[in-house]
C-alpha angles and dihedrals in degrees: 000000000000120000088238089064097036097047101022090240116196125189125197142140127060107359093206096041127105108278120251112196113198119201123191127219134240116319094004138098139211091281088076088076096054093106094049109040099062089067090064101036096095094056106024140050104246117215120185131176145163124242111241108277094029135090114336096341121132106262091199089067092068113113124182089210092056105030096042088094135037087244088069091056089048088055089055089053093051091050090053090050092049098044093050092040094236118176134173086024124187103210116203112192128181121210112320090007088068090067091042088056092048091054092048093049092048090055096046109015094164090068095058133070095184147336126235111199115197110195095340127186125183091192128010097195122078115246109210092183093072101017095253114159114207097163100250137074114227089247089057092055094044090051091049092051090050089053090051091052095048101039117003096172092048091049090049093052092049100041105037095073090047092051092046089053099199106109092168088064104049092170089072092055090048091053092052090047090053090048091053090049092053091056117096102262097217093051091041091058091050093045089051090057091048091047104043097037094048124115115194099157092115090054097059097078089052094064108109101182126080116268140195121211115203112197124192124205120245092017108164092190100047111016122200094263089061094052090049090051091053090050094048093050100041120079119227091016129149120205121209123181112210127209087225116109129217129024104292112062089157085073105025099040109014096156092054090046091051093047092051094050093045093050090052094046 
């Protein structure tokens, strides 16, 4: 199966420009980048895709053995890069996709020119043993996963507006809710386990390409202390605090997101 079929890969923009590969976060799809990518289309080759289980991806391509870890999703990324002969790639990853991009760039650094991490978190659960603050107690995550198992649609309706973090713009929360509801529920529950139980802190120092960390304010998923941790433990990283609130600046503050990425590039 080609990656174009498996991950619904779409390519647009400047054919001879440096590739920008945009990766969406949990419960989303490539449509979440629609307000950001046009700003780069004149100068870059724009590559979009859907993680298996999301958007227009091929659900039959999901494998527990492969997609039971973030490394499996990173392998998908590398296969997309290889099949489309992408080099000198600027990878832009939102939320959990930021760590997926880090893992891919660690494995094949020569393919990547840089990594943009939008709201990254290497570990969501607090670690009292070494004082790490991830933003969630283990009991919080376990309760969330139980809610996902028992009522995925109900969880989506309740949590999406909280994650979006822009109550004055309810249409954004509704869009994220609808995106969650379009995701295959069985795969979404498994991807949630992979995402929220992951621990990629030890991987950060192994990243050898320059990176940009975009940190929103009032982000309930990846609070500021987490973004600062990523910056402190990643070489050649740049930290930018955005005025945008919530966890999805690609939707709530696309112009600010674009300006930040362009200034770094």
